[in-house]
C-alpha positions as CSV (number, residue, x, y, z in Angstrom):
1,X,104.0,130.4,131.5
2,X,100.0,130.5,130.8
3,X,99.1,129.0,128.6
4,X,97.7,130.6,124.8
5,X,93.9,128.8,123.9
6,X,95.8,128.1,121.1
7,X,98.3,126.0,122.8
8,X,95.9,124.4,125.0
9,X,93.6,123.0,122.3
10,X,92.7,119.2,122.8
11,X,91.3,117.1,120.1
12,X,89.6,115.3,121.6
13,X,87.5,118.5,122.2
14,X,86.3,117.6,118.7
15,X,85.9,114.4,118.3
16,X,82.1,113.7,119.7
17,X,81.0,116.2,117.3
18,X,83.5,116.1,114.0
19,X,85.5,113.0,114.5
20,X,82.3,110.5,115.0
21,X,80.2,111.8,112.7
22,X,83.0,111.0,110.3
23,X,82.9,107.4,111.2
24,X,79.8,107.0,111.1
25,X,79.2,108.9,107.6
26,X,82.6,106.3,106.5
27,X,80.6,103.2,108.3
28,X,77.4,104.1,105.8
29,X,80.0,104.8,103.4
30,X,81.3,101.6,103.3
31,X,78.0,99.5,104.0
32,X,76.3,101.1,101.0
33,X,79.8,100.4,98.4
34,X,79.4,96.3,97.7
35,X,75.9,96.7,97.1
36,X,75.0,99.7,94.9
37,X,75.6,97.9,91.8
38,X,73.4,95.1,93.6
39,X,71.2,96.7,93.1
40,X,71.0,98.1,90.0
41,X,71.4,94.5,88.0
42,X,68.9,93.8,90.6
43,X,66.7,96.7,89.2
44,X,67.0,95.0,85.7
45,X,70.8,97.6,84.1
46,X,73.4,96.1,82.9
47,X,76.6,95.7,83.9
48,X,77.5,98.7,82.0
49,X,74.7,99.9,82.9
50,X,75.6,99.1,87.3
51,X,78.8,100.1,86.5
52,X,78.2,104.3,85.8
53,X,75.2,104.1,88.6
54,X,78.1,103.3,90.5
55,X,79.9,106.0,88.5
56,X,77.2,107.9,89.6
57,X,78.7,108.6,93.6
58,X,81.9,110.2,91.8
59,X,80.7,112.7,89.5
60,X,78.7,113.4,91.4
61,X,80.4,114.7,93.9
62,X,82.4,116.3,90.8
63,X,79.8,118.3,90.1
64,X,79.0,119.9,93.8
65,X,82.2,121.1,95.0
66,X,82.6,124.2,93.8
67,X,78.5,125.2,94.5
68,X,79.1,123.3,97.8
69,X,82.0,125.7,99.1
70,X,79.4,128.0,98.0
71,X,76.9,127.5,100.0
72,X,79.1,126.4,103.2
73,X,79.7,130.1,102.5
74,X,76.3,131.6,102.5
75,X,75.0,129.4,105.7
76,X,77.9,128.3,107.5
77,X,79.6,125.5,108.3
78,X,77.1,123.7,111.3
79,X,74.4,124.6,108.9
80,X,75.9,123.1,105.9
81,X,76.3,119.8,107.4
82,X,72.8,119.1,109.1
83,X,71.0,120.2,105.8
84,X,74.2,117.6,104.0
85,X,72.7,115.1,106.5
86,X,69.1,115.7,105.4
87,X,69.3,115.1,101.8
88,X,71.8,112.4,101.8
89,X,68.8,110.8,104.3
90,X,66.4,111.7,101.3
91,X,68.0,110.0,98.8
92,X,68.9,106.5,100.3
93,X,65.3,106.3,100.9
94,X,65.1,106.8,97.1
95,X,68.2,104.5,96.6
96,X,65.5,101.9,98.8
97,X,62.3,103.0,97.2
98,X,63.8,103.5,93.6
99,X,62.2,101.4,91.4
100,X,63.2,101.5,88.2
101,X,67.1,101.8,87.6
102,X,67.0,105.8,86.6
103,X,65.3,107.1,89.5
104,X,68.3,104.6,91.8
105,X,70.8,106.8,89.1
106,X,70.0,110.1,91.0
107,X,69.0,109.0,94.3
108,X,73.6,107.6,94.3
109,X,74.4,111.5,92.2
110,X,72.6,113.3,95.0
111,X,74.0,110.6,97.2
112,X,77.7,112.0,96.1
113,X,76.5,116.2,95.8
114,X,74.9,115.5,99.6
115,X,78.1,114.4,100.7
116,X,80.8,116.8,98.6
117,X,78.4,119.6,100.8
118,X,79.0,117.4,104.2
119,X,82.7,116.9,104.0
120,X,84.0,120.7,102.5
121,X,81.8,121.8,105.8
122,X,83.9,119.8,107.5
123,X,87.3,120.6,106.2
124,X,86.3,123.8,107.0
125,X,85.6,123.8,110.4
126,X,87.8,121.6,111.9
127,X,90.3,124.1,109.7
128,X,89.3,126.7,111.8
129,X,88.2,125.7,114.7
130,X,92.3,123.4,114.8
131,X,95.6,126.4,115.3
132,X,98.3,125.1,112.9
133,X,100.9,123.5,115.3
134,X,98.0,120.8,115.2
135,X,96.1,120.8,111.7
136,X,98.5,117.9,110.6
137,X,97.0,115.4,113.5
138,X,94.1,116.8,113.3
139,X,93.2,116.5,109.2
140,X,94.8,112.9,109.5
141,X,92.3,111.6,112.4
142,X,89.6,113.1,110.0
143,X,91.6,110.7,107.2
144,X,91.6,107.7,109.6
145,X,88.5,107.7,111.3
146,X,86.6,107.9,108.2
147,X,88.9,105.1,106.9
148,X,88.1,102.9,109.7
149,X,84.7,103.5,109.2
150,X,85.0,102.9,105.5
151,X,86.6,99.2,107.0
152,X,83.7,98.3,109.2
153,X,80.8,99.2,107.1
154,X,81.0,96.5,104.5
155,X,80.8,93.8,107.8
156,X,78.1,95.8,109.4
157,X,76.0,95.7,105.2
158,X,77.0,91.6,104.6
159,X,74.9,90.7,108.6
160,X,72.3,93.3,107.6
161,X,71.2,92.2,104.3
162,X,70.6,87.9,105.6
163,X,67.2,90.2,107.3
164,X,67.0,93.3,104.4
165,X,68.1,92.2,101.5
166,X,69.7,94.7,99.3
167,X,68.4,97.6,101.1
168,X,70.0,96.8,104.5
169,X,72.9,98.2,104.1
170,X,71.2,101.4,102.3
171,X,69.3,102.2,106.2
172,X,72.1,101.3,107.5
173,X,73.9,104.2,106.0
174,X,70.2,106.3,107.2
175,X,71.0,105.3,110.1
176,X,74.8,106.8,110.3
177,X,73.9,109.6,109.1
178,X,71.0,110.2,111.1
179,X,73.2,109.6,114.2
180,X,75.6,112.2,112.6
181,X,73.3,114.9,112.0
182,X,72.2,114.6,115.9
183,X,75.9,114.8,117.0
184,X,76.8,118.0,114.8
185,X,72.9,119.6,115.9
186,X,75.1,119.9,119.2
187,X,78.0,121.4,117.7
188,X,79.3,124.8,118.9
189,X,79.5,127.4,116.2
190,X,83.7,128.6,115.9
191,X,84.9,131.3,117.9
192,X,87.2,132.7,115.2
193,X,86.7,136.1,114.6
194,X,84.3,138.1,112.7
195,X,84.2,137.3,108.6
196,X,84.3,139.9,105.7
197,X,81.4,141.2,104.9
198,X,82.5,140.1,100.8
199,X,82.6,136.3,102.9
200,X,78.2,135.9,101.1
201,X,78.8,132.8,99.6
202,X,77.3,133.7,95.7
203,X,78.1,132.5,93.7
204,X,79.8,136.1,92.1
205,X,82.6,135.9,95.5
206,X,83.4,131.8,95.1
207,X,84.2,132.5,91.2
208,X,86.1,135.9,92.7
209,X,87.5,133.6,95.0
210,X,88.4,131.5,92.9
211,X,90.6,133.6,90.1
212,X,92.8,134.6,93.1
213,X,93.7,131.1,93.7
214,X,94.4,130.4,90.2
215,X,98.0,130.0,90.6
216,X,97.3,127.7,94.4
217,X,95.5,125.9,91.7
218,X,98.0,125.3,88.8
219,X,100.6,124.2,90.9
220,X,99.9,122.5,94.5
221,X,96.5,121.4,93.0
222,X,97.9,119.5,90.2
223,X,99.9,117.9,92.7
224,X,96.6,116.9,94.6
225,X,95.9,115.5,92.1
226,X,98.6,113.6,91.4
227,X,98.3,111.7,94.7
228,X,94.3,111.3,94.1
229,X,94.7,109.6,91.2
230,X,97.5,106.7,92.5
231,X,95.3,106.8,96.0
232,X,92.1,105.9,93.5
233,X,94.7,103.3,91.7
234,X,95.4,101.0,93.9
235,X,91.8,100.1,94.6
236,X,91.7,99.1,91.5
237,X,95.4,97.2,90.3
238,X,95.5,95.0,93.5
239,X,92.1,93.2,92.6
240,X,92.8,93.4,88.6
241,X,96.2,91.8,89.1
242,X,94.7,89.1,91.6
243,X,92.4,88.4,89.2
244,X,96.0,88.1,85.9
245,X,97.9,86.4,88.5
246,X,94.9,83.3,89.6
247,X,94.1,84.6,93.1
248,X,90.3,84.1,93.5
249,X,87.3,86.2,95.6
250,X,88.5,85.4,98.9
251,X,92.1,85.7,99.0
252,X,92.0,89.0,97.0
253,X,90.0,90.5,100.1
254,X,92.3,89.0,102.4
255,X,94.6,90.8,101.1
256,X,92.9,94.2,100.4
257,X,91.2,94.8,103.7
258,X,95.2,93.8,105.1
259,X,97.0,96.1,103.5
260,X,93.9,98.0,104.3
261,X,94.9,97.7,108.0
262,X,98.3,99.3,107.5
263,X,96.7,102.2,106.6
264,X,95.0,102.7,109.3
265,X,97.4,102.2,111.9
266,X,99.3,105.1,110.2
267,X,97.2,108.2,110.8
268,X,98.0,109.5,113.5
269,X,101.7,108.5,113.1
270,X,101.2,110.6,110.3
271,X,99.6,113.7,111.0
272,X,102.2,113.9,114.6
273,X,105.1,114.4,111.7
274,X,104.0,117.0,108.7
275,X,102.4,119.0,112.6
276,X,106.5,118.5,113.4
277,X,108.7,118.6,109.9
278,X,106.7,120.0,108.2
279,X,104.1,118.8,105.1
280,X,106.7,118.0,102.4
281,X,109.1,115.5,104.9
282,X,105.5,112.6,105.1
283,X,104.2,114.1,101.2
284,X,107.5,112.6,99.4
285,X,107.8,109.9,101.3
286,X,104.2,108.8,101.4
287,X,104.0,109.1,96.7
288,X,108.0,108.1,96.1
289,X,106.5,104.3,97.7
290,X,103.5,104.1,96.6
291,X,105.3,105.0,93.2
292,X,107.5,102.7,93.7
293,X,104.7,100.2,94.6
294,X,102.9,100.4,91.9
295,X,106.5,99.8,89.7
296,X,107.1,96.5,91.7
297,X,103.6,95.2,91.7
298,X,103.3,93.4,88.1
299,X,106.4,91.6,89.1
300,X,104.1,89.2,91.4
301,X,103.1,86.3,90.6
302,X,101.6,83.8,93.2
303,X,99.5,85.3,96.2
304,X,102.8,86.2,98.5
305,X,104.3,88.4,96.7
306,X,100.8,90.8,95.9
307,X,100.6,90.5,99.4
308,X,104.3,92.9,100.1
309,X,103.9,95.0,97.7
310,X,99.9,96.1,99.1
311,X,101.1,95.9,102.1
312,X,104.0,98.1,100.4
313,X,101.3,100.6,98.8
314,X,99.2,100.1,102.4
315,X,102.2,101.6,104.6
316,X,102.9,104.8,101.6
317,X,99.1,106.0,101.1
318,X,98.9,105.4,104.7
319,X,102.0,107.6,105.0
320,X,99.8,110.5,103.4
321,X,96.9,109.6,105.0
322,X,95.5,114.3,105.7
323,X,97.8,115.3,103.4
324,X,95.3,116.8,100.5
325,X,93.1,117.8,103.5
326,X,95.8,119.2,105.4
327,X,97.6,121.5,102.4
328,X,93.7,122.2,101.4
329,X,93.8,123.8,105.0
330,X,97.2,125.3,104.8
331,X,96.3,127.4,101.2
332,X,93.5,128.3,102.1
333,X,93.2,132.2,103.5
334,X,90.7,132.9,106.1
335,X,88.0,135.2,103.9
336,X,86.6,132.9,100.9
337,X,88.0,129.8,102.6
338,X,85.4,127.8,102.4
339,X,84.5,128.9,97.8
340,X,88.2,128.2,98.0
341,X,89.1,124.4,100.0
342,X,85.3,123.8,97.1
343,X,88.2,123.9,94.5
344,X,90.3,122.2,96.1
345,X,88.4,119.4,96.3
346,X,87.2,119.6,93.7
347,X,91.3,119.1,92.3
348,X,91.3,116.2,94.5
349,X,88.2,114.7,93.1
350,X,89.7,114.8,89.7
351,X,92.7,112.9,90.7
352,X,90.0,110.2,92.4
353,X,88.1,110.2,89.1
354,X,91.3,109.8,87.0
355,X,93.1,107.6,88.5
356,X,91.2,103.9,87.1
357,X,90.1,105.9,84.0
358,X,93.5,106.6,82.9
359,X,94.3,102.6,83.9
360,X,91.2,101.9,81.7
361,X,92.4,103.1,78.9
362,X,96.0,102.0,78.8
363,X,95.5,98.8,79.7
364,X,92.8,99.4,76.8
365,X,95.0,99.9,73.6
366,X,97.7,97.7,76.5
367,X,97.4,95.7,78.8
368,X,97.5,96.3,82.7
369,X,100.8,96.0,83.7
370,X,101.8,98.9,80.9
371,X,98.7,101.0,82.8
372,X,100.1,100.1,86.7
373,X,104.2,101.0,85.5
374,X,102.3,104.4,84.1
375,X,100.7,104.9,87.4
376,X,103.7,104.9,88.8
377,X,105.2,107.1,87.1
378,X,102.7,109.4,88.2
379,X,103.5,108.3,91.8
380,X,106.8,109.6,91.1
381,X,105.7,112.8,89.8
382,X,103.2,113.8,92.4
383,X,106.1,113.1,94.8
384,X,108.3,115.4,92.3
385,X,105.2,118.2,91.8
386,X,105.1,117.9,96.1
387,X,108.6,118.4,96.0
388,X,107.7,121.8,93.6
389,X,104.7,123.4,95.4
390,X,104.7,122.7,99.3
391,X,106.1,125.0,101.0
392,X,108.4,125.1,103.8
393,X,105.8,127.4,106.1
394,X,103.1,128.0,105.5
395,X,102.1,130.8,107.5
396,X,98.8,131.1,109.5
397,X,96.8,133.6,108.0
398,X,95.8,136.5,109.7
399,X,91.7,136.9,110.3
400,X,89.9,139.5,108.4
401,X,88.9,142.5,110.3
């Protein structure tokens, strides 16, 4: 029996134009992550102001999510990614050229907004070209390649800083973004059938799509926020608890790196399990494991016990690689997909932003231990949300005619 085009689809066919650019962007993002605060301090910012500058990349993403969805629908996924690369390049040049703290802040915020455009356009494109039975593998591989890049980036950034100082990592990001843009320039448009004439990317159309999908955002979107909050919290609670029990910076970095390595190794198996057994088969255990790990963390008293819990967190997080993007793709309508994914990403990004804020608030009100335990409870709430609201099997949406 001859294979249908969907059955014959190979993930490697999108590797040069989707996965490799994603890894390049991950390298750039990882390279600048440790030096944004250093650049702000060098320009005379206080510690509090420098922290705000770092937060502006996330704020930029939040502000950019909904407009990015409409923009991608209006100009097309490929063109949106290319324009995002241009904006990212301009923002990075602005970071290097900044002579005042406010100039750096504006550049970082623009970088976050442009990253939202890139991410949503890339997500939409991959949703349209990958058949349902391989979608989770595609999305988990997308997330995995980004994590690999984020893992490599700080090492490259540290290497070039010996010669170029704090500007070096920004140049690394600029080079990787330009290389990613060159690859995207040869990206073929997906053959997904004609778009609806109402899918214009206008503000009115974007809000129409969002209103139609309020039930999805209220239910499954809430689950995505809970998942995002727990995932973001692990990046905060591990180093904070390490400092609490008296570990030095080198030991903390090694523990964090080993947990990240476990995380990276699981992205493809996680996607394969989701494609074979369903999304809930991975999403629920992922959140349960993350919840348990948070509950165990305050019980650790030395480097070895912290390493064990950090590895458990890495395992749980790696199990869920790509789950948010996969669920968003499954729920997205064929008409207005980019606008929907903009709203979906906003849900996830709100979770990512709220996790560290919740930890900070509870720590100020009580202590770090109760804050970590609270995030463990959020993990179990996330597992419950996934169990309740993930459909048993999402049918592939019909293409518009």
